C-alpha positions as CSV (number, residue, x, y, z in Angstrom):
1,X,19.2,22.4,11.3
2,X,16.4,24.9,11.4
3,X,12.8,24.4,11.4
4,X,12.4,25.9,7.9
5,X,14.9,23.7,6.5
6,X,13.0,20.7,8.0
7,X,9.8,21.9,6.4
8,X,11.5,22.1,3.0
9,X,12.9,18.6,3.4
10,X,9.5,17.3,4.4
11,X,7.8,18.7,1.4
12,X,10.6,17.9,-1.2
13,X,10.5,14.2,-0.1
14,X,6.5,14.1,0.4
15,X,5.0,15.6,-2.8
16,X,6.5,13.1,-5.4
17,X,5.3,10.2,-3.1
18,X,1.9,11.9,-2.7
19,X,1.4,12.0,-6.4
20,X,2.5,8.5,-6.7
21,X,0.1,7.3,-4.1
22,X,-2.6,9.4,-5.6
23,X,-2.1,7.7,-8.9
24,X,-2.4,4.1,-7.6
25,X,-5.9,4.3,-6.4
26,X,-6.8,6.6,-9.1
27,X,-5.7,4.0,-11.7
28,X,-7.7,1.4,-9.6
29,X,-10.9,3.6,-9.7
30,X,-10.5,4.0,-13.6
31,X,-10.1,0.3,-13.8
32,X,-13.4,-0.1,-11.9
33,X,-15.0,2.4,-14.1
34,X,-13.8,0.5,-17.2
35,X,-15.1,-2.8,-15.5
36,X,-18.4,-1.2,-14.9
37,X,-18.8,-0.3,-18.6
38,X,-18.7,-4.0,-19.3
39,X,-21.2,-5.2,-16.6
40,X,-21.5,-5.6,-12.8
41,X,-20.3,-9.1,-12.8
42,X,-16.9,-7.9,-14.2
43,X,-16.8,-5.1,-11.7
44,X,-17.3,-7.7,-8.9
45,X,-14.7,-10.0,-10.5
46,X,-12.2,-7.3,-10.4
47,X,-12.9,-6.5,-6.8
48,X,-12.4,-10.1,-5.8
49,X,-9.4,-10.7,-8.0
50,X,-7.7,-7.5,-6.7
51,X,-8.3,-8.5,-3.1
52,X,-6.6,-11.8,-3.5
53,X,-3.7,-10.2,-5.6
54,X,-3.0,-7.6,-3.0
55,X,-3.0,-10.1,-0.1
56,X,0.0,-11.5,-1.9
57,X,1.5,-8.1,-2.9
58,X,1.4,-6.4,0.5
59,X,2.8,-9.4,2.5
60,X,5.9,-8.4,0.5
61,X,5.8,-4.7,1.3
62,X,9.0,-5.1,3.4
63,X,10.9,-4.9,0.0
64,X,9.8,-1.1,0.2
65,X,9.2,-0.4,3.9
66,X,12.3,-2.2,5.2
67,X,14.5,-0.9,2.5
68,X,14.0,2.9,2.5
69,X,15.1,3.6,6.2
70,X,18.0,1.1,5.9
71,X,19.4,2.7,2.7
72,X,18.9,6.2,4.2
73,X,21.0,5.2,7.2
74,X,23.9,3.6,5.0
75,X,23.8,6.8,2.9
76,X,23.9,9.1,5.8
77,X,26.8,7.1,7.5
78,X,28.8,6.9,4.2
79,X,28.8,3.0,4.1
80,X,28.7,2.9,0.3
81,X,30.2,-0.5,-0.3
82,X,27.6,-2.0,2.1
83,X,24.8,0.1,0.2
84,X,25.9,-1.2,-3.2
85,X,25.7,-4.8,-2.0
86,X,22.4,-4.4,-0.3
87,X,20.8,-2.9,-3.6
88,X,22.2,-6.0,-5.6
89,X,21.1,-8.4,-3.1
90,X,17.5,-6.8,-2.7
91,X,17.1,-6.7,-6.4
92,X,17.8,-10.4,-6.9
93,X,15.5,-11.3,-4.0
94,X,12.7,-9.2,-5.2
95,X,12.5,-10.9,-8.6
96,X,13.0,-14.5,-7.0
97,X,10.1,-13.7,-4.6
98,X,8.0,-12.3,-7.2
99,X,8.5,-15.4,-9.4
100,X,7.7,-17.8,-6.7
101,X,4.6,-15.8,-5.6
102,X,3.3,-15.7,-9.2
103,X,3.5,-19.4,-9.5
104,X,1.8,-20.0,-6.2
105,X,-1.0,-17.5,-7.0
106,X,-1.7,-18.9,-10.3
107,X,-1.8,-22.5,-8.9
108,X,-4.2,-21.5,-6.1
109,X,-6.3,-18.9,-7.7
110,X,-9.4,-21.0,-8.2
111,X,-9.5,-22.2,-4.6
112,X,-8.7,-18.6,-3.2
113,X,-11.6,-17.1,-5.2
114,X,-14.0,-19.8,-3.7
115,X,-13.7,-18.1,-0.3
116,X,-15.7,-15.2,-1.8
117,X,-18.6,-17.5,-2.9
118,X,-19.1,-15.7,-5.9
119,X,-21.7,-16.5,-8.7
120,X,-20.3,-18.9,-11.6
121,X,-19.9,-15.9,-13.9
122,X,-18.1,-13.8,-11.3
123,X,-15.8,-16.7,-10.4
124,X,-14.7,-17.3,-14.0
125,X,-14.0,-13.8,-14.6
126,X,-12.1,-13.3,-11.3
127,X,-9.9,-16.4,-12.0
128,X,-9.0,-15.1,-15.5
129,X,-8.1,-11.6,-14.0
130,X,-6.1,-13.0,-11.2
131,X,-4.0,-15.5,-13.4
132,X,-3.2,-12.8,-16.0
133,X,-2.3,-10.1,-13.5
134,X,-0.1,-12.4,-11.5
135,X,2.3,-12.5,-14.5
136,X,3.2,-8.9,-13.4
137,X,4.1,-9.8,-9.9
138,X,7.8,-10.0,-10.4
139,X,7.9,-6.6,-12.1
140,X,5.7,-5.0,-9.4
141,X,8.1,-6.2,-6.6
142,X,11.2,-5.3,-8.7
143,X,9.8,-1.8,-9.1
144,X,8.8,-1.6,-5.4
145,X,12.4,-2.4,-4.3
146,X,14.1,0.0,-6.9
147,X,11.9,3.0,-6.0
148,X,12.3,2.4,-2.3
149,X,16.1,2.4,-2.6
150,X,15.9,5.6,-4.4
151,X,13.7,7.2,-1.8
152,X,16.2,6.2,0.7
153,X,18.9,7.8,-1.4
154,X,16.7,10.9,-1.6
155,X,15.5,10.5,-5.2
156,X,11.7,10.4,-4.4
157,X,10.9,11.9,-8.0
158,X,11.7,8.5,-9.5
159,X,8.9,7.0,-7.6
160,X,6.5,9.6,-9.2
161,X,7.9,9.1,-12.6
162,X,7.6,5.3,-12.2
163,X,4.0,5.5,-11.1
164,X,3.3,8.0,-14.1
165,X,4.4,5.2,-16.4
166,X,2.2,2.5,-14.5
167,X,-0.9,4.9,-14.6
168,X,-0.7,6.1,-18.1
169,X,0.1,2.7,-19.6
170,X,-2.6,0.9,-17.4
171,X,-5.4,3.3,-18.3
172,X,-4.7,3.3,-22.1
173,X,-4.1,-0.4,-22.3
174,X,-7.1,-1.2,-20.1
175,X,-9.4,0.7,-22.2
176,X,-7.9,-0.4,-25.5
177,X,-7.7,-4.2,-24.6
178,X,-10.8,-4.3,-22.3
179,X,-13.2,-2.2,-24.4
180,X,-12.0,-1.5,-27.9
181,X,-10.7,-5.0,-28.5
182,X,-13.3,-6.5,-26.4
183,X,-11.0,-8.7,-24.2
184,X,-13.1,-7.6,-21.1
185,X,-11.7,-8.6,-17.8
186,X,-8.8,-10.4,-19.3
187,X,-7.7,-7.1,-21.1
188,X,-7.8,-5.2,-17.9
189,X,-5.5,-7.7,-16.2
190,X,-2.9,-7.9,-19.0
191,X,-2.8,-4.1,-19.1
192,X,-1.6,-4.0,-15.5
193,X,1.1,-6.6,-16.1
194,X,2.5,-4.8,-19.0
195,X,2.4,-1.5,-17.2
196,X,4.6,-2.7,-14.3
197,X,7.0,-4.4,-16.7
198,X,7.5,-0.9,-18.3
199,X,7.8,0.7,-15.0
200,X,10.3,-1.8,-13.5
201,X,12.6,-1.5,-16.5
202,X,12.6,2.3,-16.0
203,X,13.2,2.4,-12.2
204,X,15.9,-0.2,-12.2
205,X,17.6,1.5,-15.0
206,X,17.7,4.8,-13.1
207,X,18.9,3.1,-10.0
208,X,21.8,1.3,-11.8
209,X,22.8,4.6,-13.3
210,X,22.4,6.5,-10.1
211,X,24.1,4.0,-7.8
212,X,27.4,5.1,-6.5
213,X,30.1,2.7,-7.7
214,X,33.0,1.9,-5.2
215,X,35.9,-0.5,-5.3
216,X,35.7,-1.2,-1.6
217,X,35.4,-4.9,-1.1
218,X,32.4,-6.2,0.9
219,X,33.7,-8.7,3.4
220,X,32.1,-12.1,4.1
221,X,30.8,-11.1,7.6
222,X,29.4,-7.8,6.2
223,X,27.6,-9.7,3.6
224,X,25.9,-11.9,6.3
225,X,25.2,-8.7,8.3
226,X,23.4,-7.1,5.4
227,X,21.4,-10.2,4.3
228,X,20.6,-10.8,8.0
229,X,19.3,-7.3,8.3
230,X,17.3,-7.5,5.2
231,X,15.5,-10.7,6.3
232,X,15.2,-9.6,10.0
233,X,13.4,-6.5,9.1
234,X,11.6,-8.3,6.4
235,X,10.5,-11.0,8.7
236,X,8.7,-8.6,11.0
237,X,7.2,-6.5,8.2
238,X,6.2,-9.8,6.4
239,X,4.2,-10.9,9.5
240,X,2.6,-7.5,9.9
241,X,1.7,-7.3,6.2
242,X,0.2,-10.8,6.3
243,X,-2.1,-10.0,9.1
244,X,-3.1,-6.6,7.8
245,X,-3.7,-7.7,4.3
246,X,-5.7,-10.8,5.5
247,X,-7.8,-8.5,7.7
248,X,-8.4,-6.2,4.7
249,X,-9.3,-9.3,2.6
250,X,-11.7,-10.3,5.3
251,X,-13.5,-7.0,5.0
252,X,-14.1,-7.5,1.2
253,X,-15.0,-11.3,1.8
254,X,-17.7,-10.6,4.3
255,X,-19.1,-7.9,2.0
256,X,-19.4,-10.5,-0.8
257,X,-21.2,-13.0,1.5
258,X,-24.0,-10.2,1.7
259,X,-24.5,-9.7,-1.9
260,X,-22.8,-8.8,-5.1
261,X,-23.9,-5.2,-4.8
262,X,-22.3,-5.1,-1.3
263,X,-19.0,-6.4,-2.7
264,X,-19.1,-4.0,-5.6
265,X,-19.8,-1.1,-3.1
266,X,-17.1,-2.2,-0.5
267,X,-14.7,-2.5,-3.4
268,X,-15.3,1.2,-4.4
269,X,-15.4,2.4,-0.7
270,X,-12.0,0.7,0.0
271,X,-10.5,2.2,-3.3
272,X,-11.8,5.7,-2.0
273,X,-10.4,4.9,1.4
274,X,-6.9,4.2,-0.1
275,X,-7.2,7.5,-2.2
276,X,-8.3,9.4,0.9
277,X,-5.3,8.9,3.2
278,X,-2.6,9.0,0.5
279,X,-1.2,12.4,1.7
280,X,-0.7,11.0,5.2
281,X,0.7,7.8,3.8
282,X,3.1,9.9,1.5
283,X,4.3,11.8,4.8
284,X,4.7,8.3,6.5
285,X,6.9,7.0,3.7
286,X,8.8,10.3,3.6
287,X,9.2,10.2,7.3
288,X,11.1,6.8,7.0
289,X,13.9,8.7,5.2
290,X,13.9,11.8,7.2
291,X,13.6,10.2,10.7
292,X,16.2,7.6,9.9
293,X,18.6,10.3,8.7
294,X,17.8,12.5,11.8
295,X,18.5,9.5,14.1
296,X,21.8,8.6,12.3
297,X,23.0,12.2,12.4
298,X,21.6,13.6,15.8
299,X,20.2,10.6,17.6
300,X,17.2,12.7,18.5
301,X,13.8,12.5,17.2
302,X,11.5,12.6,20.4
303,X,12.0,16.3,20.9
304,X,12.8,17.4,17.4
305,X,11.1,20.0,15.4
306,X,10.7,17.4,12.8
307,X,8.4,15.4,15.0
308,X,6.3,18.5,16.0
309,X,5.9,19.6,12.3
310,X,4.8,16.0,11.1
311,X,2.2,15.8,13.9
312,X,0.9,19.3,13.2
313,X,0.4,18.6,9.6
314,X,-1.1,15.3,10.1
315,X,-3.7,16.7,12.4
316,X,-4.8,19.2,9.8
317,X,-5.0,16.7,7.2
318,X,-7.0,14.3,9.4
319,X,-9.8,17.0,10.0
320,X,-9.9,17.9,6.3
321,X,-10.4,14.3,5.3
322,X,-13.1,13.8,8.0
323,X,-15.3,16.7,6.9
324,X,-14.8,16.4,3.2
325,X,-15.4,12.6,2.9
326,X,-18.6,12.9,5.2
327,X,-20.1,15.6,2.9
328,X,-19.1,14.3,-0.6
329,X,-18.9,10.4,-0.1
330,X,-22.2,9.8,-2.1
331,X,-21.3,12.2,-4.9
332,X,-17.9,10.7,-5.4
333,X,-19.3,7.1,-5.4
334,X,-22.0,8.2,-8.0
335,X,-19.1,9.4,-10.3
336,X,-17.5,6.0,-10.3
337,X,-20.3,3.5,-10.4
338,X,-24.0,3.0,-10.9
339,X,-26.7,4.9,-8.9
340,X,-28.0,1.7,-7.2
341,X,-25.0,1.4,-5.1
342,X,-25.3,4.8,-3.7
343,X,-28.7,3.9,-2.2
344,X,-27.0,1.4,0.1
345,X,-25.1,4.3,1.7
346,X,-26.7,5.8,4.9
347,X,-25.4,8.4,7.4
348,X,-23.9,5.7,9.6
349,X,-21.8,4.3,6.9
350,X,-20.7,7.9,5.8
351,X,-19.7,8.7,9.5
352,X,-17.9,5.5,9.9
353,X,-16.0,5.9,6.7
354,X,-15.0,9.5,7.6
355,X,-13.9,8.4,11.0
356,X,-11.7,5.7,9.5
357,X,-9.8,8.5,7.6
358,X,-9.5,10.7,10.8
359,X,-8.2,8.0,13.1
360,X,-6.2,6.2,10.3
361,X,-4.2,9.5,9.6
362,X,-2.3,9.1,12.8
363,X,-2.0,5.4,12.6
364,X,-0.4,5.7,9.1
365,X,2.1,8.4,10.2
366,X,3.3,6.4,13.2
367,X,4.1,3.5,10.9
368,X,6.6,5.5,8.8
369,X,8.2,7.1,12.0
370,X,8.6,3.7,13.7
371,X,10.3,2.3,10.7
372,X,12.6,5.4,10.6
373,X,13.5,4.8,14.2
374,X,14.3,1.1,13.4
375,X,11.4,-0.1,15.6
376,X,10.3,-2.7,13.0
377,X,9.4,-5.2,15.8
378,X,7.1,-2.7,17.5
379,X,5.7,-1.6,14.2
380,X,5.0,-5.3,13.4
381,X,3.5,-6.2,16.8
382,X,1.0,-3.3,17.1
383,X,-0.2,-4.1,13.4
384,X,-0.8,-7.8,14.3
385,X,-2.6,-7.0,17.4
386,X,-4.8,-4.3,15.9
387,X,-5.7,-6.7,12.9
388,X,-6.9,-9.2,15.5
389,X,-8.9,-6.7,17.3
390,X,-10.6,-5.6,14.1
391,X,-11.3,-9.2,13.1
392,X,-12.8,-10.3,16.4
393,X,-14.8,-6.9,16.6
394,X,-16.2,-7.7,13.0
395,X,-17.2,-11.2,13.9
396,X,-19.0,-10.1,17.0
397,X,-20.7,-7.1,15.2
398,X,-21.7,-9.1,12.2
399,X,-23.5,-11.8,14.4
400,X,-25.6,-8.7,15.8
401,X,-26.1,-6.8,12.4
402,X,-24.9,-8.3,9.1
403,X,-24.0,-5.0,7.3
404,X,-21.3,-3.0,5.9
405,X,-21.5,-0.6,9.0
406,X,-20.3,-3.6,11.2
407,X,-17.2,-4.0,9.1
408,X,-16.3,-0.4,9.2
409,X,-16.7,-0.3,12.9
410,X,-14.3,-3.1,13.2
411,X,-11.9,-1.3,11.0
412,X,-12.2,1.9,13.1
413,X,-11.5,0.0,16.3
414,X,-8.4,-1.6,14.7
415,X,-7.1,1.8,13.6
416,X,-7.8,3.3,17.0
417,X,-5.4,0.8,18.6
418,X,-2.7,1.3,16.0
419,X,-2.9,5.1,16.5
420,X,-2.8,5.0,20.3
421,X,0.0,2.2,20.7
422,X,1.9,3.6,17.7
423,X,2.1,7.0,19.6
424,X,3.4,5.3,22.6
425,X,6.1,3.4,20.8
426,X,7.4,6.4,18.9
427,X,8.0,8.3,22.2
428,X,9.2,5.4,24.1
429,X,13.0,5.6,24.9
């Protein structure tokens, strides 16, 4: 396998995922813009509601992260009968987990929102948003599983098409229901649930039609092996995702305790942050498939050309993100929300935001590589420890200076640990 071929493989697997990842925060930013048209309380409510919602969503990210490299390995080693059973098992598990999670989230929504200590108006809007958006949770998780399987089978474009359905439907319906029909925050939430219903129907239909059918019987012990693999990988990633999402929720929660302006700005900054690292995240997700395939076929990643190319590309992206985010952060925030929030941004906050993208670029890449190398345990441990480092740093720094800058310093320290230890784990024999 030549270096040129590897470059082609990287780009073919990365660009659809990149466009998908761009669309997700972009839709979120548009939702924020639509919410800001209504009033600042609605924008704050969407920020709080999304935080709680994504705590639930991302603790189940193993449906995507654990699935893609395992599917790639089964595909590369021609274990089609196992692959078919894994797909069916994962689909049923995704829907069941989604239904249970939606019920729990609806039941606990009021108490969860209280952690942010919002005003009465913001609390009411956030609760309405969260309950209605929870209805789309089973469809979100089903779509996550289906597209992850298709990426492992080297059909990354379906992820892009699926996200296009979500993006277009969400933006149109959010504006129509939220502004035109004057449903407000409830309309924005309903739009999201409908969008993921449509997307899950599409991706699952494609997966069923693409899936290679086989008459090979899956033996009882193989079924146990597959389900055990699904849940063992899932357990590590579940624990990792729980700590990481709780840490990210903490960053929003502490901002809300400062003022409603701070939570609104922090919501926008974290949306921009998600938007900023999408290309590296796309590389990381593509790396799951490529590294798993490389390991299955050649048992060599440590000294491969693939590794060198991924590292080189990530370095260039990291430098670009640092420079552009530092220069244009205020201008971008001004495009999204009102001018009063821009006044809170100083040079220290800009620098910390830019550094988080620089350091985070490598942390995100190592995530994908470790999963491709079937090191889900190490992947989980380093994220748990880094989240604790970030949390403890924030607690101390906030006691000295109760500002957004303290939160972003804590985030940078967390990412620095993930980057350094992630690099060690990927080269470890």
